[in-house]
Structure formats: C-alpha cells, structure tokens
C-alpha positions as CSV (number, residue, x, y, z in Angstrom):
1,M,11.8,-3.7,-32.6
2,T,10.7,-2.7,-29.7
3,S,12.0,0.6,-29.3
4,L,9.2,3.5,-29.2
5,A,12.0,6.2,-30.3
6,H,9.6,6.6,-34.0
7,D,7.5,8.7,-34.8
8,V,3.9,8.2,-33.8
9,S,1.7,11.0,-35.2
10,H,-0.9,10.6,-37.1
11,Q,0.2,11.4,-40.1
12,A,3.2,9.2,-39.5
13,M,1.2,6.1,-39.0
14,V,-1.1,6.8,-42.3
15,A,2.1,7.0,-43.8
16,R,3.2,3.7,-42.2
17,L,-0.4,2.3,-42.7
18,L,-0.5,3.3,-46.7
19,E,2.9,1.9,-46.8
20,A,1.9,-1.3,-45.4
21,R,-0.7,-1.7,-48.1
22,A,1.3,-1.4,-50.7
23,R,3.6,-4.1,-49.4
24,L,1.0,-6.5,-48.5
25,A,-0.5,-6.9,-52.0
26,G,-0.3,-9.7,-53.8
27,V,0.8,-11.2,-50.4
28,A,-2.0,-11.5,-48.2
29,H,-5.0,-12.6,-49.0
30,R,-7.3,-10.0,-49.3
31,T,-10.2,-11.6,-47.1
32,P,-13.5,-11.7,-47.6
33,V,-16.7,-10.0,-46.5
34,M,-19.7,-11.8,-45.2
35,T,-22.7,-10.5,-43.7
36,S,-25.7,-12.8,-41.7
37,R,-29.7,-12.2,-42.4
38,T,-30.3,-14.6,-39.3
39,L,-27.5,-12.3,-37.2
40,D,-28.3,-9.1,-38.2
41,R,-32.2,-10.2,-36.8
42,M,-30.6,-11.4,-33.3
43,T,-28.8,-9.0,-33.0
44,G,-30.2,-5.8,-34.7
45,A,-27.6,-3.4,-36.2
46,R,-26.3,-4.3,-39.8
47,L,-22.9,-6.5,-39.5
48,H,-20.2,-7.3,-41.8
49,F,-17.8,-9.3,-41.3
50,K,-14.1,-8.8,-41.7
51,C,-13.0,-12.5,-41.9
52,E,-9.3,-12.6,-41.0
53,N,-10.1,-16.4,-39.7
54,L,-9.8,-17.1,-43.9
55,Q,-5.9,-15.0,-44.0
56,R,-2.3,-17.1,-44.3
57,M,-1.8,-19.2,-41.4
58,G,-5.5,-18.4,-39.6
59,A,-5.2,-14.9,-38.8
60,F,-4.8,-11.1,-39.0
61,K,-1.0,-12.0,-37.8
62,F,0.4,-12.5,-40.9
63,R,-0.8,-8.3,-42.0
64,G,1.9,-7.2,-39.1
65,A,4.4,-10.0,-39.2
66,Y,4.9,-10.1,-42.9
67,N,5.4,-5.7,-42.6
68,A,8.0,-6.2,-40.1
69,I,10.1,-8.9,-41.1
70,S,10.4,-8.1,-44.8
71,R,11.8,-4.4,-43.8
72,L,14.8,-6.3,-42.7
73,E,18.0,-5.7,-44.5
74,G,21.1,-7.7,-45.7
75,M,22.8,-8.9,-42.7
76,A,19.7,-8.9,-40.3
77,K,17.9,-10.6,-42.1
78,R,20.4,-14.0,-43.0
79,R,21.0,-13.5,-38.9
80,G,17.6,-14.6,-38.4
81,V,14.1,-13.0,-36.7
82,I,13.1,-14.4,-33.2
83,A,9.5,-13.9,-32.1
84,Y,7.8,-15.3,-28.3
85,S,3.8,-15.8,-28.6
86,S,1.8,-18.3,-28.0
87,G,-0.3,-19.0,-30.7
88,N,-0.8,-16.8,-33.8
89,H,1.8,-14.5,-33.8
90,A,4.0,-17.4,-33.6
91,Q,2.5,-19.0,-37.1
92,A,2.7,-15.5,-38.4
93,V,6.5,-15.0,-37.6
94,A,7.5,-18.6,-38.5
95,L,5.4,-18.5,-42.5
96,V,7.1,-15.4,-43.3
97,A,10.2,-16.1,-42.2
98,K,9.6,-19.3,-44.3
99,L,8.4,-17.0,-46.9
100,L,11.8,-14.8,-47.1
101,E,14.0,-17.6,-46.8
102,I,15.2,-16.3,-43.3
103,P,16.3,-18.3,-40.2
104,V,13.4,-18.2,-37.0
105,T,13.1,-19.0,-33.6
106,I,10.1,-19.3,-31.7
107,V,10.2,-18.5,-27.7
108,M,6.4,-20.1,-26.9
109,P,5.2,-22.6,-23.3
110,S,4.9,-26.0,-23.8
111,T,0.7,-25.3,-23.6
112,A,0.3,-23.9,-26.4
113,P,-2.5,-25.1,-27.9
114,G,-1.3,-28.3,-30.0
115,V,-2.4,-27.2,-33.1
116,K,-0.7,-23.6,-33.0
117,L,2.3,-25.4,-31.8
118,A,2.3,-28.0,-35.0
119,A,1.5,-25.3,-37.8
120,T,4.7,-23.1,-36.2
121,S,7.2,-26.0,-36.1
122,G,5.5,-27.0,-39.6
123,Y,6.5,-24.0,-41.0
124,G,9.9,-24.6,-40.3
125,A,10.5,-22.8,-37.0
126,E,12.6,-23.8,-34.1
127,I,10.9,-24.0,-30.8
128,V,11.7,-23.0,-27.6
129,H,9.4,-23.0,-24.4
130,H,10.0,-20.9,-22.0
131,D,7.9,-22.2,-19.1
132,L,10.3,-25.8,-19.3
133,A,13.1,-23.5,-18.9
134,G,11.5,-21.7,-16.1
135,E,12.1,-18.2,-17.5
136,P,9.8,-15.5,-18.7
137,R,8.9,-15.7,-22.6
138,D,10.0,-12.0,-23.8
139,A,12.8,-12.6,-20.8
140,M,13.9,-15.3,-23.3
141,A,13.6,-13.8,-26.4
142,E,15.7,-11.0,-25.3
143,R,18.1,-13.0,-23.9
144,L,18.2,-15.1,-27.4
145,A,18.6,-12.5,-29.5
146,R,21.2,-11.0,-27.7
147,E,22.9,-14.2,-28.3
148,R,22.7,-15.3,-31.3
149,G,22.2,-11.7,-32.5
150,L,18.7,-12.4,-34.0
151,T,16.0,-9.2,-34.1
152,L,13.0,-9.4,-32.5
153,I,9.7,-9.4,-34.0
154,P,7.5,-7.7,-30.6
155,P,3.5,-10.0,-31.2
156,F,1.8,-5.7,-30.9
157,D,3.7,-3.0,-29.5
158,H,5.8,-1.5,-32.7
159,P,4.4,0.6,-35.7
160,D,5.3,-2.1,-38.3
161,I,3.1,-4.4,-36.8
162,I,0.6,-2.4,-35.9
163,A,0.1,-0.4,-39.4
164,G,0.3,-4.1,-41.0
165,A,-2.5,-5.4,-38.6
166,G,-4.7,-1.5,-39.6
167,T,-4.6,-2.7,-43.3
168,A,-7.4,-5.4,-42.6
169,A,-9.6,-2.7,-41.0
170,A,-9.0,-0.8,-44.2
171,E,-9.7,-3.3,-46.8
172,L,-13.4,-3.4,-44.8
173,F,-14.1,0.0,-45.6
174,E,-13.2,-0.3,-49.1
175,D,-15.3,-2.9,-49.4
176,A,-18.4,-2.2,-46.9
177,G,-18.2,1.5,-47.7
178,P,-18.6,4.2,-44.5
179,L,-19.2,2.1,-41.2
180,D,-21.1,3.2,-38.0
181,A,-19.0,1.6,-35.6
182,L,-16.3,-1.8,-35.8
183,L,-15.9,-4.1,-33.6
184,V,-12.4,-5.3,-32.7
185,P,-10.9,-8.0,-30.6
186,V,-8.6,-6.6,-27.6
187,G,-5.3,-8.5,-26.4
188,G,-2.0,-7.0,-26.4
189,G,-3.8,-4.0,-28.8
190,G,-1.9,-4.3,-31.9
191,L,-4.8,-4.9,-34.4
192,I,-7.4,-2.6,-33.1
193,S,-5.0,0.2,-32.8
194,G,-4.1,-0.3,-36.8
195,S,-8.1,-0.4,-36.9
196,A,-8.8,2.5,-35.3
197,L,-6.4,4.2,-37.1
198,A,-7.1,3.0,-40.6
199,A,-10.7,4.2,-39.4
200,R,-9.4,7.8,-38.2
201,H,-8.8,7.8,-41.6
202,A,-11.2,6.3,-44.0
203,A,-14.4,7.0,-41.9
204,P,-13.7,9.5,-38.9
205,G,-17.4,9.7,-38.5
206,C,-16.7,5.5,-37.3
207,R,-16.6,4.6,-33.7
208,V,-14.3,1.6,-33.2
209,I,-15.0,-0.4,-29.9
210,G,-12.4,-3.0,-28.0
211,V,-14.2,-5.6,-26.7
212,E,-12.0,-8.0,-24.2
213,P,-12.3,-11.2,-21.7
214,R,-14.1,-10.5,-18.7
215,G,-10.5,-12.6,-17.1
216,A,-8.1,-10.4,-19.3
217,D,-10.0,-7.2,-19.2
218,D,-6.6,-5.5,-18.7
219,G,-7.5,-3.0,-21.4
220,V,-10.9,-1.9,-20.4
221,R,-9.4,-0.9,-16.8
222,S,-6.6,0.6,-18.8
223,F,-8.7,2.9,-21.1
224,T,-10.8,3.4,-18.1
225,S,-8.3,4.8,-15.0
226,G,-6.1,6.1,-18.0
227,R,-3.6,4.1,-16.6
228,L,-1.7,1.4,-18.3
229,T,-2.8,-1.7,-16.4
230,R,-1.4,-5.0,-15.4
231,I,-3.1,-8.5,-15.3
232,D,0.2,-11.2,-13.8
233,H,-2.3,-14.4,-14.7
234,P,-5.3,-13.8,-17.2
235,D,-8.3,-16.8,-17.0
236,T,-10.1,-16.7,-20.2
237,I,-10.9,-19.3,-23.0
238,A,-9.8,-16.9,-25.8
239,D,-5.7,-17.7,-25.8
240,G,-5.1,-15.0,-28.2
241,A,-6.6,-12.5,-25.8
242,R,-4.3,-13.8,-22.1
243,T,-1.7,-11.0,-23.4
244,P,-0.7,-9.5,-19.3
245,S,-1.1,-6.0,-21.0
246,L,-1.5,-3.5,-23.8
247,G,1.5,-1.7,-25.2
248,V,3.2,1.6,-24.1
249,L,2.6,1.9,-28.0
250,T,-0.8,0.4,-28.4
251,F,-2.4,2.2,-25.6
252,E,-1.0,5.7,-26.7
253,L,-3.0,4.8,-29.9
254,I,-6.0,4.0,-28.1
255,R,-6.5,6.7,-26.4
256,R,-5.8,8.5,-29.1
257,Y,-8.3,6.7,-31.6
258,V,-11.0,4.2,-29.8
259,S,-14.2,5.9,-28.9
260,D,-14.7,2.9,-25.6
261,M,-13.7,-0.8,-24.6
262,T,-16.0,-3.5,-23.1
263,A,-15.5,-7.2,-21.5
264,V,-17.6,-10.2,-22.0
265,P,-17.8,-13.8,-20.4
266,D,-16.5,-16.6,-21.6
267,A,-20.2,-17.6,-22.3
268,A,-20.6,-15.3,-24.3
269,L,-17.6,-15.9,-26.9
270,V,-19.0,-20.0,-26.8
271,D,-21.9,-18.6,-27.9
272,A,-21.3,-16.4,-30.3
273,M,-18.7,-19.3,-32.0
274,R,-21.8,-21.4,-32.0
275,R,-23.5,-18.8,-33.8
276,I,-20.7,-18.3,-36.6
277,W,-19.9,-21.6,-37.0
278,E,-23.5,-22.5,-37.4
279,R,-24.6,-19.6,-38.9
280,M,-21.9,-18.9,-41.3
281,K,-20.3,-22.2,-41.8
282,L,-17.1,-20.7,-40.9
283,V,-14.5,-21.6,-38.2
284,V,-13.2,-18.9,-35.5
285,E,-11.5,-19.1,-32.3
286,P,-13.1,-18.0,-29.4
287,T,-11.1,-14.9,-29.6
288,G,-12.3,-14.2,-33.0
289,A,-15.6,-14.3,-31.5
290,L,-15.0,-11.3,-29.2
291,G,-16.5,-8.8,-31.9
292,L,-20.3,-10.7,-32.0
293,A,-20.2,-11.5,-28.4
294,A,-20.5,-8.1,-27.0
295,L,-24.0,-7.5,-29.3
296,T,-25.0,-10.9,-28.4
297,C,-24.5,-10.3,-24.9
298,G,-25.8,-6.8,-24.9
299,A,-22.4,-5.8,-23.4
300,V,-22.5,-2.9,-26.9
301,R,-26.0,-1.5,-28.3
302,L,-25.6,-0.6,-32.0
303,D,-29.6,-1.2,-32.7
304,G,-29.8,0.5,-36.0
305,L,-26.6,0.7,-37.2
306,K,-23.5,-0.4,-39.8
307,V,-21.7,-2.3,-38.0
308,G,-18.1,-4.2,-39.0
309,V,-17.0,-7.0,-36.7
310,M,-13.2,-8.1,-37.0
311,L,-12.6,-12.2,-37.2
312,S,-9.6,-11.8,-36.0
313,G,-8.6,-15.5,-36.7
314,G,-9.5,-19.0,-36.7
315,N,-7.1,-21.5,-35.6
316,V,-9.1,-23.7,-33.1
317,D,-7.7,-26.4,-31.3
318,L,-10.7,-29.0,-33.0
319,A,-11.3,-31.0,-29.4
320,Q,-11.2,-28.3,-28.0
321,A,-14.1,-26.6,-30.1
322,A,-16.0,-29.7,-29.8
323,G,-15.6,-29.5,-26.0
324,L,-16.2,-25.6,-25.2
325,L,-19.3,-26.6,-28.4
326,A,-21.0,-29.6,-26.9
C-alpha cells in the first residue's frame, strides 16, 4: 500500500476525505471538542481541543487504519495484514483487524511502552520484535509481507491513511466552526497532512501549524529547507513522534497545505501534559500535548485568536507518566 501511484490532486484527496468520513461513520468515535477558560487565560487564545485521546484504542490512528483496511477485498482480507509501529499505529491496526476478523502481524520493538505492547497483544495480534532479530522494522515488515502474502498497512504515507486521519479535523471544524489556526502534532506527517487537507476544504483561512519535539525535528528541517530530511536517532519522550522522517507523500502535502512548523523541548511537553491532566482531567500522552506545548512555551503566539488543538492520543504508560510529572 506504500505505492504513490495514486491521484493525489486536491480534488482527489478531498474525495478520499469525504469517502473516509462516510466509511468511518458509526465506527470511529466522534470525539468531543473541549475548552478550558484557565488554558485560554494562560495562552491568550480561545482554544478548542479535539480529544482524539478518547478515540477507540486511544488515538487518532484508528481512523486511518480502519479507512485503509476496510477497503481490502476478498483474498487480501483472508491472508491478513501487517504493520510496523512503536505503539499507536500497532494498536490501531490490531484493533481494526480484530473488528474485521482479519489475521494481523505487528512488527514492534521490544522496548515499546509496555501499555502499547499489552494492548496490541490483547487485540489478538502476532507481535514480532525487529530489534531482537537485528533487522530494521520496515525491512522486516516488507519481508514478512512478501513471504506470507500479507498486505502492508503503512503508518502514515498513504492516501487512505491520511484521509482517515483528516476526518478528526473535519469533525472539529463542524463542531467548533471556523478557526483562525490549528495546532497539530507531527510524527510521520499523516495527521497534519489530513488535518491541513480538511482545513483547506472547510476553512481555507485557517493557518495549520505543525509541532514536533526539538529532539525529533526532521519535519521542521524539511519544511524549512524544502528537502526531505532524516534524523536517524530521534531523542524525545514523545514516542509517537520518533519517526526518522516524514513520508514522501506527507511531505508533499505538508508543503502544499501547511502554513508553518515549529519544535518544542521535552520539558515543555511535560508542562503541557501536566496542565491538561490537572485542568481538563484528560489523560494525554507526550505526543498528544505537542500543540498546547507550542503555546505555553511561547514557540507560537496566537493571542486573541480562535485556535484548534489536536490532542492526538492518550496511550501513556502511567508509571512512566508519574515519573515525568513527579
């Protein structure tokens, strides 16, 4: 599914987004949009949080995985699917495969957060640890896909994954109305690509701003230089943003639709997590707090504006979180 032999024109991508919305209706949770007067005062903006931490399996990734896997036909479904991921995409693919009664194999590092390993296994996936085999995760997944006849479900760099992810922002615009800006966490770029597409379709005046951890700012570097940049060993507590680079397709869509990109230190992520947990009573993982962190640490100033903030996931290891917040 990683082939880019797809029509990714604006019209074609909008059509995919609308199809994804219909496909996910009644399957994905329509997650709430929440506000906080305290955080408004703190940031100077009028914030509208899209709570994808309350999505099925705890992250927006369910949307793209279901949109892609549910389109498979006959033999492909019977043979099964495979994915590689450190956490949320793994859980999403495993859950969707369980719902659709499709065999599923997940390539994960043995060092992935315990809560994400346990959830992926709990959904019935066969887990293969690439690090114990001494093989890159994408290479192992591609090899097993060939050997077993499985369909590879990529974590972000595919039109169906992007369109599914974009349905979260489409709902946000419907529920909150027009926004002046939208802050989106960035790992491989699937969520921000889909969100920016939804913004261009629903609210063309909305500025879409991507936020990365400073220790994994390949997207910022790529956006600034105009060339796809790779960081081989990202260093951040935000495990969902430890991808070494954007995808070929997501980079193209980011250049097409995104207004700006910025990066924040891990300390700002911990501070933003604390504020969301304490003030909004929401469990959000470090990656999910990137958008708010950009405001609270001053990386982005949006005083007086109506701003959407994507809370991308809430699959946090509670013991680890307690250590971070202590």
